[in-house]
C-alpha positions as CSV (number, residue, x, y, z in Angstrom):
1,X,-14.3,17.3,-8.3
2,X,-10.7,16.0,-8.2
3,X,-9.9,12.5,-9.5
4,X,-7.3,10.1,-8.6
5,X,-5.4,10.9,-11.8
6,X,-5.1,14.5,-10.6
7,X,-3.1,13.6,-7.4
8,X,-1.6,10.2,-7.7
9,X,2.1,9.4,-8.0
10,X,3.0,7.9,-11.3
11,X,6.1,5.8,-12.4
12,X,6.1,3.8,-9.2
13,X,9.0,1.4,-8.6
14,X,7.9,-2.2,-8.5
15,X,9.4,-5.6,-7.7
16,X,8.4,-9.2,-8.5
17,X,7.2,-12.0,-6.3
18,X,10.5,-13.8,-6.7
19,X,12.6,-10.7,-5.6
20,X,14.1,-10.9,-2.2
21,X,12.8,-9.3,1.0
22,X,16.3,-7.7,1.3
23,X,15.9,-6.1,-2.1
24,X,12.5,-4.7,-1.1
25,X,14.0,-3.3,2.1
26,X,16.8,-1.7,0.2
27,X,14.4,-0.1,-2.3
28,X,12.2,1.2,0.5
29,X,15.3,2.8,2.1
30,X,16.5,4.3,-1.1
31,X,13.1,5.7,-2.0
32,X,12.1,6.6,1.6
33,X,8.8,4.7,1.3
34,X,7.1,2.0,3.3
35,X,5.4,0.1,0.5
36,X,6.5,-1.4,-2.8
37,X,3.9,-2.8,-5.3
38,X,4.6,-6.3,-6.5
39,X,3.9,-7.0,-10.1
40,X,4.2,-9.8,-12.6
41,X,5.0,-7.9,-15.8
42,X,2.6,-4.8,-15.7
43,X,-0.1,-6.7,-13.6
44,X,-0.4,-5.9,-9.9
45,X,-0.3,-9.1,-7.8
46,X,0.3,-7.6,-4.4
47,X,2.2,-5.2,-2.2
48,X,4.9,-5.5,0.4
49,X,5.2,-3.1,3.3
50,X,7.9,-2.5,5.8
51,X,5.5,-4.0,8.3
52,X,5.0,-7.2,6.2
53,X,8.8,-7.6,6.1
54,X,9.0,-7.4,9.9
55,X,5.8,-9.2,10.9
56,X,5.8,-12.0,8.3
57,X,9.5,-12.2,7.6
58,X,11.8,-11.3,10.4
59,X,9.6,-12.6,13.3
60,X,9.1,-16.0,11.6
61,X,12.8,-16.8,12.1
62,X,14.9,-18.5,9.5
63,X,17.2,-16.9,7.0
64,X,15.7,-13.6,5.9
65,X,18.2,-13.2,3.1
66,X,16.6,-16.2,1.3
67,X,13.0,-15.0,1.9
68,X,11.1,-14.0,-1.3
69,X,8.4,-11.3,-1.5
70,X,5.9,-14.0,-2.3
71,X,6.5,-15.3,1.2
72,X,5.5,-12.0,2.9
73,X,3.5,-9.8,0.5
74,X,-0.1,-9.1,0.8
75,X,-1.9,-10.5,-2.2
76,X,-5.4,-9.2,-1.6
77,X,-5.0,-5.5,-2.1
78,X,-7.6,-2.8,-2.4
79,X,-7.1,-0.7,-5.5
80,X,-8.6,2.3,-7.2
81,X,-8.9,3.6,-10.8
82,X,-7.6,6.9,-12.2
83,X,-11.1,8.2,-12.8
84,X,-12.3,7.6,-9.2
85,X,-13.3,10.6,-7.2
86,X,-10.7,11.6,-4.6
87,X,-13.4,12.2,-1.9
88,X,-14.7,8.7,-2.4
89,X,-11.2,7.2,-2.2
90,X,-10.5,9.3,1.0
91,X,-13.7,7.8,2.5
92,X,-12.6,4.3,1.6
93,X,-9.1,4.9,3.0
94,X,-10.7,6.1,6.2
95,X,-13.1,3.3,6.7
96,X,-10.5,0.6,5.8
97,X,-7.7,2.4,7.8
98,X,-5.3,2.4,4.9
99,X,-2.9,5.1,4.0
100,X,-2.2,4.3,0.3
101,X,-3.8,2.4,-2.5
102,X,-2.4,1.2,-5.8
103,X,-4.0,2.7,-8.9
104,X,-4.8,0.1,-11.7
105,X,-6.3,0.2,-15.1
106,X,-9.1,-2.1,-16.3
107,X,-6.7,-5.0,-16.8
108,X,-5.3,-4.7,-13.3
109,X,-2.1,-3.1,-14.6
110,X,-0.4,-0.8,-12.1
111,X,-0.4,2.9,-13.3
112,X,0.4,4.6,-10.0
113,X,-0.2,4.9,-6.3
114,X,-2.3,7.3,-4.2
115,X,-1.6,8.1,-0.6
116,X,-3.2,10.2,2.0
117,X,-0.3,12.6,1.6
118,X,-0.9,13.0,-2.1
119,X,-4.5,13.9,-1.3
120,X,-3.5,16.4,1.4
121,X,-0.8,18.0,-0.7
122,X,-2.5,18.1,-4.2
123,X,-6.2,17.3,-4.1
124,X,-8.0,18.2,-0.9
125,X,-10.8,20.6,-1.3
126,X,-11.5,20.4,2.4
127,X,-8.5,20.1,4.8
128,X,-10.9,19.1,7.6
129,X,-11.9,16.0,5.6
130,X,-8.3,15.0,5.2
131,X,-7.6,15.6,8.9
132,X,-10.6,13.5,9.9
133,X,-9.7,10.7,7.6
134,X,-6.1,10.7,8.8
135,X,-7.4,10.5,12.4
136,X,-9.7,7.5,11.4
137,X,-6.8,5.8,9.6
138,X,-4.5,6.2,12.6
139,X,-7.0,5.0,15.2
140,X,-5.4,2.0,16.9
141,X,-6.9,-1.3,16.0
142,X,-7.6,-4.0,18.5
143,X,-4.7,-6.5,18.4
144,X,-5.3,-10.0,16.9
145,X,-4.8,-12.4,19.7
146,X,-6.0,-15.4,17.8
147,X,-2.6,-16.8,17.3
148,X,-3.1,-17.0,13.6
149,X,-1.3,-15.0,11.0
150,X,-3.6,-12.2,9.7
151,X,-3.4,-10.1,6.6
152,X,-2.7,-6.4,6.7
153,X,-4.0,-5.7,3.2
154,X,-0.5,-4.6,2.6
155,X,-1.5,-1.0,3.4
156,X,-0.8,-0.1,6.9
């Protein structure tokens, strides 16, 4: 049984809620990633994705250069622990249609991040399970036509 600790990425770059959206976009470009955890000190308070920047930042109009991460980040984020079973995490990712999850300790301090790619590359006992989960994660969702701003859980 592989655990999250066996496959997760450690030493993840973080930003703060008061950092700018532009700084987050620059970090994503530099690191070639689509998500940055947002922390106050060592404590995880949210995540910001490239999609959050576009959907909640750019499309709202206004001066994006003055937009802070607290304005666009997802604050309610699903997390996992280092000792969680990778198969259980894969199942949760599949059912929630999310590609990555922050890894936190008992005090909600960020210790890493795990992605479907990490599981596929380092921890999958059964490639068919990873393939099925990726298919489930990638299944198109019905668009929200309510006219209200929804949350993305910061994960897609």
